[in-house]
FIGU-749510 format. One record per residue (C-alpha): x, y, z; residue number from 0; residue in one letter. Coordinates in nm, 3 decimals. Layout:
<recs>
<rec X="X" Y="Y" Z="Z" nr="NUM" rest="a"/>
...
</recs>
This chain:
<recs>
<rec X="11.212" Y="-9.848" Z="20.936" nr="0" rest="m"/>
<rec X="11.249" Y="-9.573" Z="20.637" nr="1" rest="e"/>
<rec X="10.920" Y="-9.350" Z="20.712" nr="2" rest="d"/>
<rec X="11.131" Y="-9.306" Z="21.078" nr="3" rest="f"/>
<rec X="11.446" Y="-9.213" Z="20.926" nr="4" rest="k"/>
<rec X="11.280" Y="-8.948" Z="20.690" nr="5" rest="h"/>
<rec X="11.087" Y="-8.784" Z="20.975" nr="6" rest="s"/>
<rec X="11.398" Y="-8.703" Z="21.146" nr="7" rest="k"/>
<rec X="11.591" Y="-8.529" Z="20.871" nr="8" rest="k"/>
<rec X="11.542" Y="-8.146" Z="20.816" nr="9" rest="g"/>
<rec X="11.308" Y="-7.914" Z="20.641" nr="10" rest="l"/>
<rec X="11.384" Y="-7.880" Z="20.276" nr="11" rest="t"/>
<rec X="11.515" Y="-7.596" Z="20.054" nr="12" rest="l"/>
<rec X="11.170" Y="-7.486" Z="19.953" nr="13" rest="i"/>
<rec X="11.011" Y="-7.552" Z="20.319" nr="14" rest="e"/>
<rec X="11.328" Y="-7.307" Z="20.445" nr="15" rest="t"/>
<rec X="11.245" Y="-7.046" Z="20.219" nr="16" rest="l"/>
<rec X="10.856" Y="-7.023" Z="20.316" nr="17" rest="v"/>
<rec X="10.961" Y="-7.034" Z="20.642" nr="18" rest="v"/>
<rec X="11.159" Y="-6.711" Z="20.568" nr="19" rest="v"/>
<rec X="10.904" Y="-6.552" Z="20.409" nr="20" rest="a"/>
<rec X="10.638" Y="-6.600" Z="20.620" nr="21" rest="i"/>
<rec X="10.880" Y="-6.416" Z="20.915" nr="22" rest="f"/>
<rec X="11.015" Y="-6.156" Z="20.652" nr="23" rest="t"/>
<rec X="10.590" Y="-6.096" Z="20.603" nr="24" rest="i"/>
<rec X="10.509" Y="-6.113" Z="21.032" nr="25" rest="l"/>
<rec X="10.822" Y="-5.891" Z="21.085" nr="26" rest="m"/>
<rec X="10.725" Y="-5.617" Z="20.830" nr="27" rest="a"/>
<rec X="10.350" Y="-5.613" Z="20.933" nr="28" rest="a"/>
<rec X="10.485" Y="-5.577" Z="21.324" nr="29" rest="v"/>
<rec X="10.740" Y="-5.299" Z="21.172" nr="30" rest="s"/>
<rec X="10.437" Y="-5.132" Z="21.044" nr="31" rest="a"/>
<rec X="10.245" Y="-5.137" Z="21.284" nr="32" rest="l"/>
<rec X="10.464" Y="-5.004" Z="21.526" nr="33" rest="i"/>
<rec X="10.549" Y="-4.734" Z="21.301" nr="34" rest="i"/>
<rec X="10.174" Y="-4.632" Z="21.274" nr="35" rest="l"/>
<rec X="10.133" Y="-4.621" Z="21.653" nr="36" rest="t"/>
<rec X="10.449" Y="-4.409" Z="21.696" nr="37" rest="y"/>
<rec X="10.327" Y="-4.165" Z="21.397" nr="38" rest="r"/>
<rec X="9.953" Y="-4.175" Z="21.527" nr="39" rest="i"/>
<rec X="10.080" Y="-4.109" Z="21.865" nr="40" rest="q"/>
<rec X="10.329" Y="-3.823" Z="21.806" nr="41" rest="s"/>
<rec X="10.072" Y="-3.665" Z="21.561" nr="42" rest="y"/>
<rec X="9.813" Y="-3.685" Z="21.922" nr="43" rest="t"/>
<rec X="10.058" Y="-3.513" Z="22.117" nr="44" rest="w"/>
<rec X="10.159" Y="-3.264" Z="21.869" nr="45" rest="q"/>
<rec X="9.831" Y="-3.139" Z="21.826" nr="46" rest="q"/>
<rec X="9.783" Y="-3.168" Z="22.156" nr="47" rest="s"/>
<rec X="10.057" Y="-2.947" Z="22.210" nr="48" rest="i"/>
<rec X="9.915" Y="-2.682" Z="21.989" nr="49" rest="a"/>
<rec X="9.583" Y="-2.678" Z="22.177" nr="50" rest="m"/>
<rec X="9.756" Y="-2.591" Z="22.460" nr="51" rest="d"/>
<rec X="9.927" Y="-2.327" Z="22.287" nr="52" rest="e"/>
<rec X="9.648" Y="-2.180" Z="22.147" nr="53" rest="a"/>
<rec X="9.465" Y="-2.186" Z="22.461" nr="54" rest="r"/>
<rec X="9.685" Y="-1.968" Z="22.625" nr="55" rest="k"/>
<rec X="9.749" Y="-1.752" Z="22.355" nr="56" rest="g"/>
<rec X="9.350" Y="-1.643" Z="22.359" nr="57" rest="v"/>
<rec X="9.374" Y="-1.664" Z="22.751" nr="58" rest="e"/>
<rec X="9.677" Y="-1.381" Z="22.679" nr="59" rest="t"/>
<rec X="9.479" Y="-1.189" Z="22.458" nr="60" rest="m"/>
<rec X="9.194" Y="-1.157" Z="22.641" nr="61" rest="i"/>
<rec X="9.374" Y="-1.040" Z="22.915" nr="62" rest="k"/>
<rec X="9.560" Y="-0.749" Z="22.717" nr="63" rest="e"/>
<rec X="9.297" Y="-0.646" Z="22.512" nr="64" rest="i"/>
<rec X="9.066" Y="-0.575" Z="22.833" nr="65" rest="r"/>
<rec X="9.325" Y="-0.378" Z="22.948" nr="66" rest="e"/>
<rec X="9.390" Y="-0.154" Z="22.586" nr="67" rest="a"/>
<rec X="9.432" Y="0.183" Z="22.629" nr="68" rest="r"/>
<rec X="9.597" Y="0.510" Z="22.466" nr="69" rest="l"/>
<rec X="9.896" Y="0.497" Z="22.359" nr="70" rest="g"/>
<rec X="10.186" Y="0.647" Z="22.524" nr="71" rest="e"/>
<rec X="10.204" Y="0.906" Z="22.191" nr="72" rest="d"/>
<rec X="9.851" Y="0.965" Z="22.197" nr="73" rest="g"/>
<rec X="9.753" Y="0.754" Z="21.964" nr="74" rest="s"/>
<rec X="9.400" Y="0.574" Z="21.969" nr="75" rest="y"/>
<rec X="9.397" Y="0.277" Z="22.193" nr="76" rest="v"/>
<rec X="9.261" Y="0.079" Z="21.836" nr="77" rest="i"/>
<rec X="9.532" Y="0.125" Z="21.565" nr="78" rest="e"/>
<rec X="9.434" Y="-0.146" Z="21.350" nr="79" rest="k"/>
<rec X="9.140" Y="-0.375" Z="21.309" nr="80" rest="a"/>
<rec X="9.186" Y="-0.657" Z="21.073" nr="81" rest="g"/>
<rec X="8.999" Y="-0.971" Z="21.020" nr="82" rest="d"/>
<rec X="9.338" Y="-1.162" Z="21.073" nr="83" rest="k"/>
<rec X="9.561" Y="-0.886" Z="21.233" nr="84" rest="e"/>
<rec X="9.456" Y="-0.642" Z="21.548" nr="85" rest="f"/>
<rec X="9.712" Y="-0.359" Z="21.644" nr="86" rest="v"/>
<rec X="9.619" Y="-0.190" Z="21.990" nr="87" rest="f"/>
<rec X="9.769" Y="-0.014" Z="22.267" nr="88" rest="h"/>
<rec X="9.818" Y="-0.190" Z="22.673" nr="89" rest="s"/>
<rec X="10.015" Y="-0.186" Z="22.932" nr="90" rest="d"/>
<rec X="10.072" Y="-0.573" Z="22.900" nr="91" rest="i"/>
<rec X="10.414" Y="-0.568" Z="23.135" nr="92" rest="d"/>
<rec X="10.268" Y="-0.328" Z="23.414" nr="93" rest="n"/>
<rec X="10.563" Y="-0.095" Z="23.406" nr="94" rest="d"/>
<rec X="10.307" Y="0.184" Z="23.381" nr="95" rest="g"/>
<rec X="10.390" Y="0.245" Z="23.025" nr="96" rest="k"/>
<rec X="10.165" Y="0.138" Z="22.703" nr="97" rest="t"/>
<rec X="10.352" Y="-0.099" Z="22.483" nr="98" rest="e"/>
<rec X="10.237" Y="-0.096" Z="22.120" nr="99" rest="r"/>
<rec X="10.086" Y="-0.476" Z="22.058" nr="100" rest="v"/>
<rec X="9.998" Y="-0.648" Z="21.718" nr="101" rest="r"/>
<rec X="9.856" Y="-1.000" Z="21.702" nr="102" rest="y"/>
<rec X="9.870" Y="-1.121" Z="21.336" nr="103" rest="f"/>
<rec X="9.881" Y="-1.435" Z="21.144" nr="104" rest="l"/>
<rec X="10.178" Y="-1.464" Z="20.950" nr="105" rest="a"/>
<rec X="10.047" Y="-1.432" Z="20.598" nr="106" rest="t"/>
<rec X="10.160" Y="-1.143" Z="20.598" nr="107" rest="l"/>
<rec X="10.542" Y="-1.026" Z="20.497" nr="108" rest="n"/>
<rec X="10.573" Y="-0.666" Z="20.699" nr="109" rest="q"/>
<rec X="10.742" Y="-0.387" Z="20.527" nr="110" rest="g"/>
<rec X="10.779" Y="0.033" Z="20.696" nr="111" rest="n"/>
<rec X="10.939" Y="0.312" Z="20.543" nr="112" rest="q"/>
<rec X="10.954" Y="0.659" Z="20.678" nr="113" rest="t"/>
<rec X="11.062" Y="0.944" Z="20.458" nr="114" rest="k"/>
<rec X="11.020" Y="1.349" Z="20.569" nr="115" rest="n"/>
<rec X="10.972" Y="1.671" Z="20.371" nr="116" rest="c"/>
<rec X="10.924" Y="2.017" Z="20.432" nr="117" rest="v"/>
<rec X="10.840" Y="2.386" Z="20.324" nr="118" rest="t"/>
<rec X="11.011" Y="2.686" Z="20.348" nr="119" rest="l"/>
<rec X="10.739" Y="2.911" Z="20.226" nr="120" rest="r"/>
<rec X="10.395" Y="3.062" Z="20.355" nr="121" rest="r"/>
<rec X="10.109" Y="2.875" Z="20.343" nr="122" rest="g"/>
<rec X="10.344" Y="2.601" Z="20.126" nr="123" rest="g"/>
<rec X="10.338" Y="2.227" Z="20.072" nr="124" rest="s"/>
<rec X="10.604" Y="1.911" Z="20.050" nr="125" rest="c"/>
<rec X="10.570" Y="1.591" Z="19.903" nr="126" rest="s"/>
<rec X="10.722" Y="1.225" Z="19.914" nr="127" rest="v"/>
<rec X="10.702" Y="0.937" Z="19.712" nr="128" rest="s"/>
<rec X="10.743" Y="0.507" Z="19.776" nr="129" rest="f"/>
<rec X="10.739" Y="0.266" Z="19.523" nr="130" rest="s"/>
<rec X="10.813" Y="-0.105" Z="19.431" nr="131" rest="s"/>
<rec X="10.768" Y="-0.164" Z="19.836" nr="132" rest="f"/>
<rec X="10.632" Y="-0.523" Z="19.763" nr="133" rest="f"/>
<rec X="10.666" Y="-0.822" Z="19.571" nr="134" rest="t"/>
<rec X="10.399" Y="-1.062" Z="19.695" nr="135" rest="g"/>
<rec X="10.025" Y="-0.973" Z="19.711" nr="136" rest="v"/>
<rec X="9.938" Y="-0.643" Z="19.865" nr="137" rest="l"/>
<rec X="9.679" Y="-0.707" Z="20.191" nr="138" rest="k"/>
<rec X="9.734" Y="-0.380" Z="20.404" nr="139" rest="t"/>
<rec X="9.862" Y="-0.038" Z="20.337" nr="140" rest="a"/>
<rec X="9.871" Y="0.273" Z="20.581" nr="141" rest="q"/>
<rec X="10.038" Y="0.596" Z="20.682" nr="142" rest="v"/>
<rec X="10.109" Y="0.779" Z="20.994" nr="143" rest="k"/>
<rec X="10.115" Y="1.095" Z="20.946" nr="144" rest="i"/>
<rec X="10.296" Y="1.376" Z="21.171" nr="145" rest="s"/>
<rec X="10.373" Y="1.713" Z="21.112" nr="146" rest="v"/>
<rec X="10.539" Y="2.048" Z="21.312" nr="147" rest="e"/>
<rec X="10.536" Y="2.461" Z="21.223" nr="148" rest="g"/>
<rec X="10.351" Y="2.773" Z="21.249" nr="149" rest="d"/>
<rec X="10.015" Y="2.566" Z="21.343" nr="150" rest="l"/>
<rec X="9.880" Y="2.721" Z="21.719" nr="151" rest="g"/>
<rec X="9.555" Y="2.882" Z="21.583" nr="152" rest="t"/>
<rec X="9.239" Y="2.704" Z="21.408" nr="153" rest="s"/>
<rec X="9.265" Y="2.848" Z="21.082" nr="154" rest="n"/>
<rec X="9.658" Y="2.738" Z="21.054" nr="155" rest="e"/>
<rec X="9.603" Y="2.352" Z="20.921" nr="156" rest="y"/>
<rec X="9.770" Y="2.089" Z="20.707" nr="157" rest="v"/>
<rec X="9.583" Y="1.923" Z="20.432" nr="158" rest="d"/>
<rec X="9.706" Y="1.557" Z="20.358" nr="159" rest="i"/>
<rec X="9.666" Y="1.388" Z="20.014" nr="160" rest="y"/>
<rec X="9.760" Y="1.048" Z="19.878" nr="161" rest="a"/>
<rec X="9.822" Y="1.024" Z="19.507" nr="162" rest="d"/>
<rec X="9.601" Y="1.373" Z="19.466" nr="163" rest="g"/>
<rec X="9.282" Y="1.269" Z="19.674" nr="164" rest="q"/>
<rec X="9.280" Y="1.433" Z="19.998" nr="165" rest="k"/>
<rec X="9.269" Y="1.192" Z="20.272" nr="166" rest="i"/>
<rec X="9.215" Y="1.399" Z="20.581" nr="167" rest="g"/>
<rec X="9.355" Y="1.725" Z="20.751" nr="168" rest="t"/>
<rec X="9.583" Y="1.753" Z="21.056" nr="169" rest="l"/>
<rec X="9.631" Y="2.016" Z="21.343" nr="170" rest="c"/>
<rec X="9.260" Y="2.213" Z="21.288" nr="171" rest="q"/>
<rec X="9.279" Y="2.167" Z="21.648" nr="172" rest="t"/>
<rec X="9.522" Y="2.058" Z="21.941" nr="173" rest="g"/>
<rec X="9.848" Y="2.161" Z="21.784" nr="174" rest="c"/>
<rec X="10.080" Y="2.434" Z="21.898" nr="175" rest="s"/>
<rec X="10.312" Y="2.684" Z="21.705" nr="176" rest="d"/>
<rec X="10.658" Y="2.582" Z="21.637" nr="177" rest="c"/>
<rec X="10.685" Y="2.270" Z="21.883" nr="178" rest="a"/>
<rec X="10.977" Y="2.128" Z="21.797" nr="179" rest="g"/>
<rec X="10.827" Y="1.766" Z="21.819" nr="180" rest="a"/>
<rec X="10.586" Y="1.610" Z="21.577" nr="181" rest="w"/>
<rec X="10.249" Y="1.641" Z="21.686" nr="182" rest="q"/>
<rec X="9.884" Y="1.616" Z="21.494" nr="183" rest="g"/>
<rec X="9.950" Y="1.266" Z="21.418" nr="184" rest="t"/>
<rec X="9.699" Y="1.040" Z="21.228" nr="185" rest="a"/>
<rec X="9.669" Y="0.700" Z="21.073" nr="186" rest="i"/>
<rec X="9.525" Y="0.668" Z="20.729" nr="187" rest="f"/>
<rec X="9.412" Y="0.365" Z="20.533" nr="188" rest="d"/>
<rec X="9.548" Y="0.388" Z="20.194" nr="189" rest="v"/>
<rec X="9.527" Y="0.049" Z="20.059" nr="190" rest="i"/>
<rec X="9.340" Y="0.116" Z="19.750" nr="191" rest="n"/>
<rec X="9.615" Y="0.373" Z="19.607" nr="192" rest="q"/>
<rec X="9.908" Y="0.152" Z="19.709" nr="193" rest="a"/>
<rec X="9.800" Y="-0.120" Z="19.502" nr="194" rest="g"/>
<rec X="9.990" Y="0.001" Z="19.155" nr="195" rest="d"/>
<rec X="10.313" Y="-0.024" Z="19.377" nr="196" rest="n"/>
<rec X="10.356" Y="0.341" Z="19.402" nr="197" rest="q"/>
<rec X="10.222" Y="0.590" Z="19.596" nr="198" rest="i"/>
<rec X="10.247" Y="1.015" Z="19.644" nr="199" rest="n"/>
<rec X="10.194" Y="1.118" Z="19.968" nr="200" rest="f"/>
<rec X="10.149" Y="1.540" Z="20.022" nr="201" rest="s"/>
<rec X="10.108" Y="1.792" Z="20.302" nr="202" rest="a"/>
<rec X="9.969" Y="2.126" Z="20.197" nr="203" rest="s"/>
<rec X="9.987" Y="2.408" Z="20.481" nr="204" rest="s"/>
<rec X="9.695" Y="2.652" Z="20.495" nr="205" rest="s"/>
<rec X="9.755" Y="3.042" Z="20.354" nr="206" rest="v"/>
<rec X="9.825" Y="3.172" Z="20.751" nr="207" rest="p"/>
<rec X="10.131" Y="2.942" Z="20.789" nr="208" rest="v"/>
<rec X="10.464" Y="3.115" Z="20.806" nr="209" rest="d"/>
<rec X="10.824" Y="3.038" Z="20.783" nr="210" rest="p"/>
<rec X="10.870" Y="3.119" Z="21.120" nr="211" rest="n"/>
<rec X="10.990" Y="2.801" Z="21.317" nr="212" rest="c"/>
<rec X="11.337" Y="2.688" Z="21.366" nr="213" rest="n"/>
<rec X="11.338" Y="2.318" Z="21.419" nr="214" rest="w"/>
<rec X="11.591" Y="2.116" Z="21.249" nr="215" rest="q"/>
<rec X="11.557" Y="2.377" Z="20.910" nr="216" rest="e"/>
<rec X="11.584" Y="2.725" Z="20.895" nr="217" rest="y"/>
<rec X="11.300" Y="2.954" Z="20.913" nr="218" rest="n"/>
<rec X="11.038" Y="2.641" Z="20.771" nr="219" rest="h"/>
<rec X="10.685" Y="2.682" Z="20.802" nr="220" rest="a"/>
<rec X="10.563" Y="2.293" Z="20.805" nr="221" rest="m"/>
<rec X="10.754" Y="1.982" Z="20.809" nr="222" rest="k"/>
<rec X="10.553" Y="1.656" Z="20.758" nr="223" rest="a"/>
<rec X="10.677" Y="1.281" Z="20.852" nr="224" rest="q"/>
<rec X="10.530" Y="0.997" Z="20.688" nr="225" rest="f"/>
<rec X="10.556" Y="0.677" Z="20.816" nr="226" rest="e"/>
<rec X="10.440" Y="0.420" Z="20.549" nr="227" rest="f"/>
<rec X="10.397" Y="0.055" Z="20.672" nr="228" rest="s"/>
<rec X="10.224" Y="-0.218" Z="20.437" nr="229" rest="w"/>
<rec X="10.206" Y="-0.599" Z="20.465" nr="230" rest="s"/>
<rec X="10.213" Y="-0.872" Z="20.155" nr="231" rest="e"/>
<rec X="10.110" Y="-1.190" Z="20.126" nr="232" rest="e"/>
<rec X="10.399" Y="-1.459" Z="20.160" nr="233" rest="v"/>
<rec X="10.411" Y="-1.852" Z="20.160" nr="234" rest="g"/>
<rec X="10.552" Y="-2.095" Z="20.402" nr="235" rest="g"/>
<rec X="10.421" Y="-1.914" Z="20.748" nr="236" rest="q"/>
<rec X="10.082" Y="-1.857" Z="20.664" nr="237" rest="e"/>
<rec X="9.962" Y="-2.081" Z="20.976" nr="238" rest="h"/>
<rec X="10.169" Y="-1.882" Z="21.216" nr="239" rest="t"/>
<rec X="9.982" Y="-1.707" Z="21.486" nr="240" rest="l"/>
<rec X="10.249" Y="-1.446" Z="21.617" nr="241" rest="k"/>
<rec X="10.268" Y="-1.136" Z="21.890" nr="242" rest="k"/>
<rec X="10.437" Y="-0.816" Z="21.823" nr="243" rest="g"/>
<rec X="10.559" Y="-0.542" Z="22.065" nr="244" rest="v"/>
<rec X="10.692" Y="-0.231" Z="22.051" nr="245" rest="i"/>
<rec X="10.809" Y="-0.055" Z="22.382" nr="246" rest="e"/>
<rec X="10.762" Y="0.340" Z="22.397" nr="247" rest="p"/>
<rec X="11.083" Y="0.542" Z="22.353" nr="248" rest="t"/>
<rec X="11.207" Y="0.816" Z="22.486" nr="249" rest="a"/>
<rec X="11.186" Y="1.133" Z="22.472" nr="250" rest="p"/>
<rec X="10.876" Y="1.134" Z="22.220" nr="251" rest="l"/>
<rec X="10.726" Y="0.826" Z="22.353" nr="252" rest="s"/>
<rec X="10.718" Y="0.703" Z="21.977" nr="253" rest="q"/>
<rec X="10.664" Y="0.356" Z="21.880" nr="254" rest="y"/>
<rec X="10.935" Y="0.241" Z="21.649" nr="255" rest="p"/>
<rec X="10.887" Y="-0.022" Z="21.397" nr="256" rest="p"/>
<rec X="11.215" Y="-0.159" Z="21.364" nr="257" rest="d"/>
<rec X="11.187" Y="-0.245" Z="21.740" nr="258" rest="q"/>
<rec X="10.933" Y="-0.452" Z="21.689" nr="259" rest="e"/>
<rec X="10.995" Y="-0.811" Z="21.900" nr="260" rest="k"/>
<rec X="10.807" Y="-1.087" Z="21.721" nr="261" rest="i"/>
<rec X="10.730" Y="-1.376" Z="21.911" nr="262" rest="t"/>
<rec X="10.533" Y="-1.693" Z="21.805" nr="263" rest="i"/>
<rec X="10.190" Y="-1.782" Z="21.986" nr="264" rest="l"/>
<rec X="10.078" Y="-2.112" Z="21.763" nr="265" rest="s"/>
<rec X="10.241" Y="-2.268" Z="21.457" nr="266" rest="s"/>
<rec X="9.887" Y="-2.453" Z="21.319" nr="267" rest="y"/>
<rec X="9.650" Y="-2.233" Z="21.282" nr="268" rest="v"/>
<rec X="9.383" Y="-2.283" Z="20.979" nr="269" rest="r"/>
<rec X="9.140" Y="-2.035" Z="20.992" nr="270" rest="n"/>
<rec X="8.932" Y="-1.927" Z="20.672" nr="271" rest="s"/>
<rec X="8.711" Y="-1.754" Z="20.874" nr="272" rest="p"/>
<rec X="8.835" Y="-1.401" Z="21.065" nr="273" rest="p"/>
<rec X="9.063" Y="-1.453" Z="21.403" nr="274" rest="i"/>
<rec X="8.922" Y="-1.108" Z="21.488" nr="275" rest="f"/>
<rec X="8.546" Y="-0.976" Z="21.462" nr="276" rest="e"/>
<rec X="8.433" Y="-0.646" Z="21.587" nr="277" rest="y"/>
<rec X="8.120" Y="-0.550" Z="21.787" nr="278" rest="f"/>
<rec X="7.976" Y="-0.216" Z="21.866" nr="279" rest="d"/>
<rec X="7.826" Y="-0.098" Z="22.226" nr="280" rest="r"/>
<rec X="7.492" Y="-0.263" Z="22.107" nr="281" rest="n"/>
<rec X="7.641" Y="-0.644" Z="21.973" nr="282" rest="g"/>
<rec X="7.621" Y="-0.532" Z="21.626" nr="283" rest="n"/>
<rec X="7.886" Y="-0.671" Z="21.436" nr="284" rest="k"/>
<rec X="8.088" Y="-0.407" Z="21.253" nr="285" rest="i"/>
<rec X="8.213" Y="-0.432" Z="20.919" nr="286" rest="i"/>
<rec X="8.283" Y="-0.125" Z="20.760" nr="287" rest="d"/>
<rec X="8.687" Y="-0.093" Z="20.830" nr="288" rest="y"/>
<rec X="8.728" Y="0.299" Z="20.979" nr="289" rest="p"/>
<rec X="8.441" Y="0.224" Z="21.197" nr="290" rest="a"/>
<rec X="8.596" Y="-0.038" Z="21.371" nr="291" rest="r"/>
<rec X="8.885" Y="0.171" Z="21.503" nr="292" rest="l"/>
<rec X="8.609" Y="0.381" Z="21.668" nr="293" rest="v"/>
<rec X="8.316" Y="0.211" Z="21.769" nr="294" rest="d"/>
<rec X="8.468" Y="-0.096" Z="21.867" nr="295" rest="t"/>
<rec X="8.364" Y="-0.241" Z="22.207" nr="296" rest="k"/>
<rec X="8.378" Y="-0.618" Z="22.209" nr="297" rest="m"/>
<rec X="8.616" Y="-0.840" Z="22.002" nr="298" rest="i"/>
<rec X="8.541" Y="-1.207" Z="21.943" nr="299" rest="k"/>
<rec X="8.824" Y="-1.415" Z="21.896" nr="300" rest="i"/>
<rec X="8.806" Y="-1.754" Z="21.683" nr="301" rest="f"/>
<rec X="9.124" Y="-2.018" Z="21.602" nr="302" rest="l"/>
<rec X="9.086" Y="-2.329" Z="21.382" nr="303" rest="v"/>
<rec X="9.385" Y="-2.525" Z="21.543" nr="304" rest="i"/>
<rec X="9.485" Y="-2.887" Z="21.337" nr="305" rest="n"/>
<rec X="9.857" Y="-2.965" Z="21.299" nr="306" rest="v"/>
<rec X="9.770" Y="-3.151" Z="21.016" nr="307" rest="n"/>
<rec X="9.449" Y="-3.098" Z="20.830" nr="308" rest="p"/>
<rec X="9.492" Y="-3.414" Z="20.604" nr="309" rest="n"/>
<rec X="9.431" Y="-3.665" Z="20.878" nr="310" rest="r"/>
<rec X="9.189" Y="-3.733" Z="21.190" nr="311" rest="p"/>
<rec X="9.150" Y="-3.608" Z="21.442" nr="312" rest="p"/>
<rec X="8.912" Y="-3.308" Z="21.302" nr="313" rest="q"/>
<rec X="8.984" Y="-2.935" Z="21.351" nr="314" rest="d"/>
<rec X="9.006" Y="-2.790" Z="21.706" nr="315" rest="f"/>
<rec X="8.802" Y="-2.476" Z="21.699" nr="316" rest="q"/>
<rec X="8.852" Y="-2.187" Z="22.023" nr="317" rest="l"/>
<rec X="8.618" Y="-1.911" Z="22.053" nr="318" rest="e"/>
<rec X="8.611" Y="-1.639" Z="22.334" nr="319" rest="s"/>
<rec X="8.550" Y="-1.231" Z="22.343" nr="320" rest="s"/>
<rec X="8.627" Y="-0.982" Z="22.539" nr="321" rest="v"/>
<rec X="8.509" Y="-0.609" Z="22.659" nr="322" rest="q"/>
<rec X="8.763" Y="-0.329" Z="22.616" nr="323" rest="l"/>
<rec X="8.705" Y="-0.190" Z="22.982" nr="324" rest="r"/>
<rec X="8.839" Y="0.143" Z="22.892" nr="325" rest="n"/>
<rec X="8.581" Y="0.221" Z="22.611" nr="326" rest="l"/>
<rec X="8.300" Y="0.099" Z="22.766" nr="327" rest="e"/>
<rec X="8.135" Y="0.428" Z="22.900" nr="328" rest="e"/>
<rec X="8.270" Y="0.601" Z="22.612" nr="329" rest="e"/>
</recs>
């Protein structure tokens, strides 16, 4: 009778605590499993979205690069051919006007300044200077130079210097006297001269250039415009692939840098290898930078995508190539 009465009693305090502890452990395990499953599903979903964005981005690149052509201002088809930045001209919206298109990995903070100078004497020169223009690690530096003046014959031209070193000559051909508009435009890579965070440009006209033009400056011989642009490495956005587009402006069909419209193509690019590689008509890879601008006939695009490289799945790699249609026969 006593055993029967004892069996009818409730759980002891110790037994209750054990049951609660076991229940708590089970609930914590279940909760952890639910959270882990949610994180895995969320990561897989994010990775899937990133892969889809990358595919669409490459498809767009292929289409736009294939139709690359001369800029509205006469600029060459390819303006810049870097490992992780490619700038070219193409009518991407089929409006009959050629846009300036830039694909780039946003390890770079872009900057630009424009300065003009003028000389009022025969065969004179003028100069401009830029300083303290970057704060991080300088990655690229180039200058786009245009001139105007008494430049209508073969012995009337302008020599261009960067920090005292001659980098080119404008208007030996193709320019006219007192055009009243910028002409002879050329782009020069000046990364070596700009590394000390200051650079001086000068334009020196040949002796026959006379002060007889009347555009903005009275009786000037030659006027020069220096559009200096650079990029520096910055933190925080080093995995973001972006696209920048500039529409040509009227009436001179120029591409003002401050009017660039930028969109994001992918936020999870993990490239150590180049995004862009360049090949000549024979399929040989082009290493030398100046040659990339004029000898490129085919471009390979390679992207490595991963939302979080510290956890599986592994990197998703996407590779494609495109032939520049308007350069095939050149």
